[in-house]
N, C-alpha and C positions, 0 to 999 in steps of 0.2 A: 413491818418495820421499814421496808423500802419506801412506802408512801409517807411515813412519818419523816424520814430523812429528806425526801423530796420537799415536803412542806417546810421543814426547817431551813433547807438550802435556799428556798425561794425567799423566805422572810429574813435571812441573814442576821438572825439575832435581834431583830427589831420586832417589838410587840405590835401586832396588827390592831387596827381600830376595833374597839369592843362592839359586839353585836347588840343592837338595841333589843330590849325585852319589854313587853311581850312581843313575840314574832307577829308582824302585821301583814305578811305576805306569804304566798306559797312559792314564790320565785326567789331563789337564792341570790340572783343578781340584784334584787332590790333590798336584800337584807344585809349583805356584806359590802364594805367599802372597796375592797380589792376584787376586781372581776376574776382574777386568777383563782382566788379562793373558791368562788362559785363554780368555776369550771372544774377545779380540782375535786371538790366534793360531789358534784353532779355526775362525774364519770364513774363513780363507784356504785356497786350494787349494795343492797341492804346489808348483807352479811359482812362485806368489807367495811362498811361504815361502822357497824358495831365493833368490829375488830380494831379499827382506828380509834374509836372512842375509848375502848378498854386500854389500848396502848398509850394513848394520850393521858389518860387518868393515871396509869402506873408510872409514867415518866414525868408527871406533874407539868403538863403542857396545857394550861387552861384555855389558851386561844384555840388550839386544835380541838380540844374537848368540846368547847362551846360551838365551834363550827359544825362538828358532827352531830351534836344534840340539836342544833338549829335545823339541820337537814332533816333529821327524823321528825322534828316538830312540823316542818312543812309537809311531810307525807301524811300526817294525821290531822292537820288543821281542818276543822269544819266537817269532820267525818263522824258518822254514828259509832257507838261502841262496837257494833258488830264489824263495821268496816275497819276500825282501828285494830280489833283483834285479828282480823284477816291480814292486815298490813304488817303487824308486828309478829305474826306467827313465823316460826322457823319453817322455811319453805321445804326443807328436807323431810321434816316430820309430817308436814301436811301431805306430801307425796306418799310417804309410808302409809299414813292413815287411809288414803284413797285406795292404795293397792291392797290393803288388808281388808277393806270393806267390800 
């Protein structure tokens, strides 16, 4: 919630420029018009990004939702299905499975 409030305070009620689709780069700086948005989302780990996406969806904040989804898209762009599965895997569950085997 703190990150969502930070995002809203930065934009001060103004709708940020829409993110072009399809995503054409793996660098957030090239995808978003506001460099602050790129720095904001890039500093988050994968789990936090998914939490922000869920919060933005629940709070009906499409610009933040799209920012989070664009970041995830940059992580999987150009990857094989196995690489994508590895990237999107829940890191905690992966560690549990390694410990149990």
